[in-house]
N, C-alpha and C positions, 0 to 999 in steps of 0.2 A: 683345526679342529674338526672335530666329527660329526659330521651333516645331518647324521642320522638319529644322534642325543639329543637331548635335552636343551634349549636354548638356555643360555646362563643371564640372573636377573641383572637387568642396569642397576648403577649405584642408586637413580633417583625411587627404583621400582622398592631397593629393600629400604630406603628411608620411610617410602609413603607405606610399607610393609609394620616396619617399627613404627609409627606411629600411632597407625590404628591398632596396634598390641595396647600400645600407653592408654589410649583410650577406655578401651574394651576396661584393663586394668582400673582404672578410676573407676567406670560406673559400677560394676561388682564393688566395690569397696567405699561409695554411694550409696548401694542399695543395702549394702551391711548392714552402714552405721545406722541408716535410715530405718529398718526392721528388724535388725537383729540386736541389736541391744534394748530391747523395754523393759525399763524399769517400771516400781509400782507391782510387781508380780503380787498376788497375795493366795494364800493355803487355807482350808479349812480344819477344824478339829471335827467342831459338829457343823453336817451343812451349811453354808449359809450363814452361820455364825460368828466363828471365832478369825477372822482374819490378822494378818502379821503384815502391820503399816511401816512403809520406807519414813514415815513422819517423824522427825528428830534426827534421820540418821545422816551425820555429817559424812558419809564415804560414800553417798549416790553420789554421780556424776553430774555436772551442770548441760542438761540434752536443750541449752535453748528454749527458743522460742517455736511453738507449734505454729506459727502466721495465723491460727483463726482468732477471730473476732467476734467475742460477745457483748450484743448491745444488752444493760440491765434497764429492761425498760422502766421499771421502776425500782428508786433504793424501797426492801423490804417495809412494810408499814412507814414508808414516808422517811425512815430512819438513814443516814448515811453512815456507811457500815466501812470497816477496813477491807483492801483489795490483798488477797496472797501472794506467795509467787505459787505455784502450783508445782514446778520444780521441788521447791526446799520441803512441801508440804505433801506430796501425794509421789512426788519422783518421777513425774511425767513431764513435758517440755509445756511450756507454760504460754497461755493464752492472753492476747488482749481483752483486759473488761475495762470498759465505759458505761457511763450513765448519759453520755450525749447524743440525743435522738439524731443529730445532724451525720452520725453515722451510720443510720437505718438501710439505706444503700451501698453502705460498705464491708456489712455486717454478716458475719456466717453464720449468725445464729442470735434471737432474742430471746433473751431469757425473760418470763414475765411473771412476776407472785401473783397467784392467785389472789390473794386477799385483797391486793390492791386495784384489780378490776372486775371483781366477778358480778359486784351489782350492778355496771353500766358499760356497755358493747363499746361504747364511743370512748371508754379509756385504752382501747388495745391499738394497732397499730392503724391506721385509715389510708395510706397509700400504701398502693399494686407491693404486694412481696417482690424483690430481686430475685430472680432464676436460682435456685438452691439454696435461696436460705433457708435454717429449717429454725422453725419456734419452739420451744421447748416449755410447758407449761410444769410453776413448780408448785407445791404445796406441801408446807411441812403438819398443818392442820388437818383434823380429821372432816372430813364431810359431812355431820351432821351441826356442824359451826360454821362452817362457809362451802355450802353447796353448789353443784357443778351446774351452770345454767344451761339452757339446750342452745344455746348460741356459742357455745364454743366447739360444741359438734363440726365433727372435719374443719378443724382448724390448725390444730397441734401437730407437730410432727414425732415427739417425742414427750415421756411422761416422768417426772422426777420427783420422787415423795418417799417416806415410810417404808410403801408400801413394797415388796419383796420382790411382785410381780412388776413393779415401776422400769421402763427403760433406762434411767439413771437410778441405781438404792441409796439413797440422804437418808438412814437413819437416824435415832436421837440420840444413840450409841452403840457402842460393840465391842465387842470382850479379843484382847490382844495378846497371844501364847509368848509367855516368858520364855527370854532362852534357856534358861535353868530353872528350878524351883527353888522358891522362898518363901523363908519365914514371914508371916503377916499375924500383923501383931493387932490384936483385935483392942479398938479406942475403952479407954475407961469407962465404967458403966452405972450410972447414976440414978437414971429415970426407966420405966417403962414402955411408954407408948405415944408418941409424937403422929401429928399431921399439919404442915403446912399448905393452905388454900385462898387462895385469892378470888379464882373464880366460884363464886358462890352464888349459890342459885336455889328457887324452891325444888321438895324433893320429891314433887310431881314432874316437875326438868330434869334432873341431876339425882338417877339412882343413887348414890355415893351420898348425898346428904341422907336421902331416907334410910341408909342403911347406918350411916354413924351415929344417925338420931337416937337408932334399938340398940347400937354397939355401945354407948358411954351409959346406957343404964347398967353394963356389966361389969365394967373396965374402964380407970380412968385413963382418959385423950387429951393429952396438951394438945391446945389446937392455936396453930399461927397463923397470920396473913391478916389480909383486910377483912376488919368485921371482931378483928380478936387478938391475942396478944403479937403487938409490932414485932415484926423481926426484917434486920437490913440485910442486904444481902450478901455482907461483909461476914454476919455472923451465921449466916443460916446452916452451912457445913460446922461451925468449931459446936453449935447448938443443939444440930439433932446429931451430933457422934456418940452425945450424952444420954443416947435413948439405945434402948434393947431394940426397937422394934420400931417401921414407919409403915404411915398408912398410904400404901403410894396409889392411890385411887384416881384412875383417870376420870375423864370428865364427858366419856362417852365411850362406847364400847363400839371398838373397831378391829378388823383383823389389821396385825402387827401394829399396832397402836401403841407402843409402847413408849412414853415421851420421859422428858428429863427428870420425872420422878422420882423412878425405877434408876437411872444411869446417874444422875446427880445428886439429888436429895436423899439416894438412901444408900446407894455403892460408894458413890465419894466419900461420902461420909461415915461410912464403915457402920450399917445399922441393914438388919436384915427387912426387907421390903415386904409387905403384907399386900396383894397387890387386887384390885379390881379390874379389869380392863377385858382385853378377849380371851379364850379358852387357855387352861393349863397350858394344853397341847400348844397352842402358838408360841406362850409365853416361851417352851420349852425347845422353840427350833430358836431361840436367839439367847437363852439362859441355862447355865444345869440345874436341872430338876432339883436338889436341893442346897438353891440359894436363895430362895424363896415362900412366901406363904402362901397361896392360892384362895379368896374366900368360899372358893365354889365346892372347896372339900370337906365346908363344913356345912350341915342343914340349918343354920340359923346364925344369928352371929354371938348369939349366945354360948354358942360351940366353941366358937372360936371365940370369945373371950376366956373360956376355960383352958383349953388348948395353948394360949399365950402366958397363961401365970404359971402353967405345968412344965413348960419350955423356961421360963424365966429361974424357974425353980432349980434345973439341972444345967450347971456349969457343961458338962461335956456334951448334952444333948444342944445345947444354945453353940457352943464352938462348930460343930458341922456344917453350920449352916452357912463358916470359913474357911469349909478344906478345899474348899475350890480356889480360892484365893493365893493358894502355894503353885500354882501353875499358872492363872491366867489375870489378866490385869484390867479392870475396867474403863473406859473412854468414851468419856463423851465430847459430842460432836466440835465442841469446841468452838466454834466462830462460823459468822457468817461467809466468811470470805473462803474458810473451808468447804463449805458446804457447793459456793460458784464454781471449786476448782474439780469438785463430781463433777457439775456438769461440762467442764473443758476436756478430764477425762471420758469422759463417756461419749462426747462427737469425736474422739481422736481412735475410739475403740468401735463403736456401735458404724457398722455399714452407712455409706455415703447414701443408699438409695434413698427416694423422696418417698417418705408415707405418710398417710394422714391419719388419724385416730377419727372415726366414727363418729361411736358412742362415748365419749369420754363422760356425760352428765350420766350413764349410763353406771361405767365402771364403777368413777369413784363415789360409792355409795358407802 
């Protein structure tokens, strides 16, 4: 043995080094699996408008549970709804959802449906909040219908709504890019203009009623819903599909508030929406410019009526409102469970740092 050379490693030293090497490799692989394979990726054709969902893609691998527990503080509107598997519908690790309030101290987040608590602060959790627990404020309705009281300021950590600047964006619908262009067949039309409305209030409360009262003087409008021609839910889309145009009039005008009146009643029925709501520019952030008719483009209801009759008499011009459907598919939000999974995904993607929303009542106006 050369006394000046490096000492030889003993057998136990070699074994220890081998064990440490194996542990390091295992840790690297675990980190890769946890952070490297992110499902549910999306892309845009229009900025923030057209997303490609993994919903329904059977090739999405099961990612297991995120380990997050979300307490549904109330069932929405007091109605028990179905819970979805978030891996299946959004391609993200699933969350544990529960409406059992005994889970409050163990829940990672509490999802609060605004309508069910906004009239009374005592309906919110009264126990001290566990460390690190995040409260999610969720409202699918506009503030003119259910305003945010000041007692909700400095209380919630994340917002979830139809507004694009929410922490968790939960619109009524969206557009998905098709794998390849497809021919769209316009449903057979035998009627001109329809409107399905249940929330009917005086014209001084709802501008849409005032507009309709003037519009019907110049064109026939078939009205369905409460106080008008009854239309069962299972007959809604088949009935509306017979019309060339549909009045997708929102009950109030707020940025980004584009409801099922467009996504379901018009697009899913295969008719052209005539919209009243936010500005045309706002609609064009979510819809192709040639997919709808905006009332703001006309000086009065009479000019709108004249335009609808003009388009009705020109088959080529009418078909132009459906050109976008050769490469885009409209999707309605599907279910409450789907929206809950938006919260599950948001909790996983958003930073875990703790923040409070100081002026929720001013933000949601």
